[in-house]
N, C-alpha and C positions, 0 to 999 in steps of 0.2 A: 595642761598648759593653756592659758588664755590665748585665744586665736590673734589677739592683738599684739602678743608679746613675741619678739625675734627669737629664734633659737640661738643658742650659743654654739658657734663652729668650733669643732676640734682644731687645735693648732695646726696638725698636719694637712688638714682639708682646706686651709685657708687660701683664698685666691692668690696666685702668683702674679707679680707685677715685673715687667721688663725695667731694668736700669733706666734712670732718668737720663733723657737726651735733650741738650738745649737746642740743637739743631731742630729735632722732631717737635718740640713743644712749640718753636716759632712757627713751623709750618703748619701746626694743628690751629694756632690761633690766627693765622694769616687768611685773609678771604681770598678764594681763587682769583687770579688777574687774568686780563686779557693782554699782556705785555707781548710785543711782538718780537719773535725770537731774532729775525735778522737784524732789526733795530738794535737789540740788545748786543748782539754779536759785533756789530760794527763799532759801537761804543766801547766794547770791551777791547777791542783791537787797538782802537786809538790811545785809551787809557793805559793799556799795557805796553804798547810800542814804545811810549814815552820813557817808561821806567827801563824796560829792557835795552833801548839803544845805549845806556850807559854800561851794559856789560861787555867784556872783552870779547875777542874774536871767538873764542870757545863757543859763544853763544850762536854765531853763525853756522857753526859746524853742527851744532844740536839741532838748529833749524832745518838743515838739509836731512839729517838722519831721522827727524820726527816724522817725514813723509813716508818713509819705507818701515816704520814700526820699530826703531831701534829702542830697546828698553830703557835706556838711560835717558835718551831724548824724550821719549814720551813721559817717563816719570817726571822729568823737568817741567815740561809744560802743563802737565796735569796739576802738579803742585802749585804752579803759578795761577791757574785758572781757579782751582778750589780756593786759595787764599782771596782771590778777587771775588768769588761768590760768597765768601763769609762776610765781605764788607758790603757787597752790592748784590744781594739775592735776586735771582730770577723767579718771577711769579708766573709767567705765562706758560703755554703749551709746549713741550719739548717735542720737535719733529718726530714723526713715526718710526723713522729708522733707527732712533736711539733710545736708551732706557733712562739715561740721567741728563741732567743739563750739563754738567761737566764733560762727559762723553760726547754730547752733540756739539758743544763749543770747541772742544780740541779737535774734531774730525772735520769740522766745517771752517776751522782756521787754518790748521796744520795738516790735515790728513787727507784722504781720498774722497772725503764726504760719504754719502750713503753707501758707497762702494766699498768702504773700509773692511767690511765682514769678509769679502773674498781674500782679502789680504792677511787677516788675522785669525778667522774664525777656522778651526780644524774641520768643520762641515764642509769646508770648500777645499780642503787640502788636495783632493783628487782632481779638482777641476782644473783643466788645462789652459783656459783661455778667459779673458774678461774683454768685452769691447764696449766702449762710449761713442755713440754717434749723436752728436748734439747732446741733448738732454737724456737721451735713451741710454739704457744699460743693459747688456746682455751677457750671459756667461755659458761656458761650455759644461753641459752636463751628460755625462756618459756619451760623449762622442757627438752631441748636437747642442747648437747654441739655443737657449731658452731665455725668456724675458726674466731679468733681474727683478726682485720684489719692489725695489725703489728706482725713482729717477734722480738725476742730479737737480738741486733746486732751481738753478737758472742757467743761462748760457753764460752768465759773467763768471759763475762757479768754475764752470768748465774752463774758461780761459785763465782763471786763476790757478787752477790745477796744472794746466798746460805749462804756465810761467814757472811754478815751482819745480815741476819736473826738469825743465831746461836748467834751472839753477844748480841742479845736482851735478851737471857736466857742462863746465863753461866753455868747452871747445865745441858744442853743438849750437848751430844756428838755425832758426827757423822764421821765415819771413816770406814774403810774396815771391822772392828770388830763389828761395830754398824752402818749398812748400811741405817739404817731408823730412823726417829725421828718424833714426834708430838709435837706440842704446839699451843699456842694461841696468838693472838695479839689484841688489840683494832680496832675497825672498824671505820675508819674516817668518813664514811657516816651516821653510826647509833651510835650516842654517847650512852654509856652504853652497847652497845653489842660487840660481838667479831667475829673475823675470826679464823676457825681452819685451822692449816697448818699441812700438812704431806709432808716429804721429803725424797726421796730415791736416792741413789748414788750407784756407782759400790761397790761391785758385786752384789747388789740387782738387779740393771739395768745393761744394756750395757754401756761401756765407751762412752760418748758423749750423753748419754739420761738420764742425771740427771733430776728426775721428782719432781716438786714442786705444790702440790695440795692444793686449798684454798677452803675451804666452808664458805659461809656466812650465818648468821641467819637473814632472811629478814621478817619472819612473826611475827606479834604482837600476844598476847594472843587472841585466838579464843574461844568463849564459843560455846555451841552446836547449838545455832541459827546462829552463824557465820559459822560453819562449814556446816550447812544446806544451807546457802547462797552460799557457794562454791561449792556445790553439792557433797561433800565428803559423806553426809549422806542425806537421804530423810527427809523431814520436817515432816513427819508422825512419824518418829522414835526418835524424839527429847526427848519427855517425857518418852519413853521406856530407852533409854540410860541414862538419868538423873537418873531415879530411880535405874536403875542397878547399877551406879556409887556410888549411894547413899547407897547401902547396904555393901560397903567397903570390897569387896571380893578381894582376892589376884589375881592380874590381871597383865597378860603379854600383851603389845602392840608390835606386830610384823609386819614385812615386810622387802623388800628388800631395798637397798639404796635409798634414794630419794623418798620413798613411803609416807612420812609425819607421821612417827609413833611418832617422838619426839613431833611435834607440837600436835598430838592427845593424846599423853600422858599428855602433859600440860593441854590440854582440860578437860581430865577426872579428874586429880588432882585438876584442878582449880575449876571445878564444885562441887567437894567434898567440898571444902573451901568455895565457895559462897553459897552453900546450907546449911552450918552449922549455927546454931544460937548460937554457943559459939566460943571461942578462940581456934582454932587447932594448934597442934604442928606437923610440917614437918621436917623431916630429909632428905635432898636431898644428895646423896652420888655419887660422879662423879670423874672421873680421869681428864677430861677436862670439863669447864663449857659448859653445853647443855642447861640447862632450863633458861627461862626468868622470871620464876613465881615470884621470889624475887623481881623484879622490877615492876611486874605488879598487884599484889594482896598484899593489906596491911591489917593490922589488925590481922595477924595470925602469929604464931611463926615459921617461915621459916627459916630453919639453912641450909645454903649450905655448904657442906664439900667435899673439895678436898683431894684425897688420892690415893697414888700410888698402884700398883698391890700388892706390898709386904705386904702393912698395912691395906688393904681393909677389911679383916676379923675382925682385931683387932678394926679399927675404927669404924666399923659397930656395933660391940657388945658394945663398949663404948658410942654410939650414944643412945642407948636405955635408958640409964640414964638420958637422957635429956626429957623423958616422951613425946615421939611422938605419934601422932595419925596416922600418914601415914608415911610409908618408901617409899621414891621415889628414883630408881636407875636409871639414865636416859640413860646409855648405858651399857648393860650387855653383858659381853664376858664370858671369863673362869673363872677370879678370882671373879666377882660379884655374880656368881650362888651359890658359897659356902656359901655366907651370906644370899642369897635370901631363899635357902633350909634350912638353919639353923633356919632362923626366922620363916618360915611356919611350920617347925616341932615343934617349941616352942610354937606354938599357937597363934602367932601374925597375925593380919588382917589388911587391909589397906595397903597391899604391892602392889606397882606398879613398873614394870621395862620395858623396851624395849629391843628388841633382833631382831637380823637379821635372819628371816625364814619366810616361806610362808605357813606352815602346822600346824594348830592348835593341831591335834592329837599327833604330835610328840614333842610337846614343853617339857613334863616331861621327855622323854628320851634324849632329847638334853641337858636339864639342868644336868640330871644325869651323862650323858658322860662328859660335861664339868668338874664337879666336879672330877669324877673318873680319868679323864686324867691329872688332876693337882695334886691331893693328893693321887691317888691311892685307894685301898680299893674295896669293892664289888660293881660291877655295879647295881646289882640287888637291893642292899641296898640303894644305892643313889636313885635308881628309886622310891622305896617306900617313901624315904623322899620328892621327888619331887612331888609325887601324894598328899601329904598332904599340899604342898605350892602352887601347881598350882591349880587354880579354874576356872578363865575366861581367854579367849584369844581373842583379838581383832586383826584381820588381816587386813593390808592396801596394796594398790597398787598404783603405779602411772599411770596415764592413759594420753591422748593426752592433748597437749597444756600445760603441766605442772601441770594438776590438779590432786587431790588424790581422792581414793575412799576407803570407809570401805567395804571390801567383806565379812567378817565373823565375827560373834561374836559367840564364842563357850564356852560351859561348858565342862571341861576336867573331866573325873572321871574314877575310877577304877571299873571294873565289875567282882564282886567277883565270881559269877557262871562261867563265861568265862576265868577267870583269865588273863583278858587283859585290855587295856586301850582305851578309846572311846573319840571322841569329838562329842558332841551334839550340833549342830548348833541351835541358836536361832534365828538368823537373817543371811541371805546370799544373795550375788548378783547374779542373773541369767542372764548371758549374753543373752541367747536366748530370754529372756523376757524384756530384758533391764530394770531390776527393781529388787526390794528385795522382798524376801518371808520370811515368819516367822513360828516358832515353839514354842508352848506354853508349852511343856512338858519337865519341868525342873526335876532333881532328887530329890527325897525326902530328902535326905542329904543336898544339897545345899539351898533347901527351908528351912530346919530347921535352918541352920546358918544364913541365910538373916532375918528370923523372929526374932531370938535371938537378932541380931544386931538392927534391926529397922523395927518392924512389920509393921507399918503404909506406909513406903516406899516399903516394900516387898509386900503388896496389891496393891499398885499402879502399880508395876511392872507387877504382875499377870495379872491385869486388862488390861494394854496396851498389853501385849503379847497375850491374848486371843482375843481382838478385831481385832488386825493386823493379827492373824494367821486365822481367820475366812475369812477375806477379801482375803487375799494373803498367802494360805498355802503353806508350804514347802514340798516338796517330799524328802524321804531319808535323813533325818537329820543327821543320826548317820554314823560316818567313824571311823574305827579301826585303831589303831596304830600297824602296824605289826612289827615293831622294838621292841616295848614294850613287844609285844606277845612272841617273840623270847626270850627275855631276862628273862621275868617271868616263862617261862616253860623250861629254862635250868635245 
């Protein structure tokens, strides 16, 4: 064959060509441009808003839903954007956080900007928090906040996002007279769950430092075996804690922010329901939805109630007419304590609440102080009420790699001889031993209440405590509340 002749290629080895694409052909023939993305975005918004204003009210609903990633709303606006791009192609550089011009235009117009991946990408599904401070963005990764890969493009974009969020709840006001607001939104990654939002503006924070904090609920319901699997509690204590919860004593689950107290409170109330042989009634009282129990546990009368600060006491009293066996208050601050103390003083048991603190012995004082600060009256009188309402305290803490640990279970009681309040630890984490120790000496008053509620469960509790205390005895289980002593001896 002459070296200048082309060889004839077999049919089956002919080069393969992709199908013809008009869009790709146009892009190949177009010279790279320097068109500014933000200028193009603003022009697109002006052009598209003129046409969309003629839509019916359904458009405005889609507008609010698009922000939280509703598939139908996202599809609507993405189709509109792609139609616009076919008529007016974008020739510039797409911002680094995005892969396509359509994606960038949607999220900079209707979404969370470059933070959108935290809401929609499964890679972030286990991240419990996102925080914007001015243009900066941080997210929670394995229990610690780290810098997000991208910043918000401008402070104006942050303000636009703030306004969009507020439009999703017309009842929320945010201005100089009301510089903070809290509300919730559906979680696009976890259908049926929610994300809590808190927004701060000037003068609560400096100008240019508008803060938007988001907390995601990522944990399914964990029973006690699951909690042991996460190393929050030791496997040896599962039956102990299960029998303790089965006595339905009034309980506070406490700890710092991010310590896992809400998850553990769900565990305790869930164990009470799972261990019951009859249909139980639960009244959950919340300002913002915290618990996932109504979605997780079926076969019981779980009534989730939302109430603002001003109506908490009234709604709480009304809820007792629905014959609950358990009162569950998922986020106790000042207002919730009034109903908690009132219920306990009236003789109700099976009350569980969560609270931000780390000291078991001071729980009654802090509850009394909260009520006294809100409605006035004698601090000593409120403290006496708190001592009737608070019986058990669980303290949790956050440890390395985002894990949680139960550090104390305490009986809280009033010592009449010494006229003071004490925490009697039944189970405690000892850092120097890297393990838990136990104490089986409960007060007779608490034992009497437990036996009256469920004698068989109380016997299991005593047996488990005695066995564990023999193997891993606790030193110095008692701790006095100095604050309570001062108030009681005034």
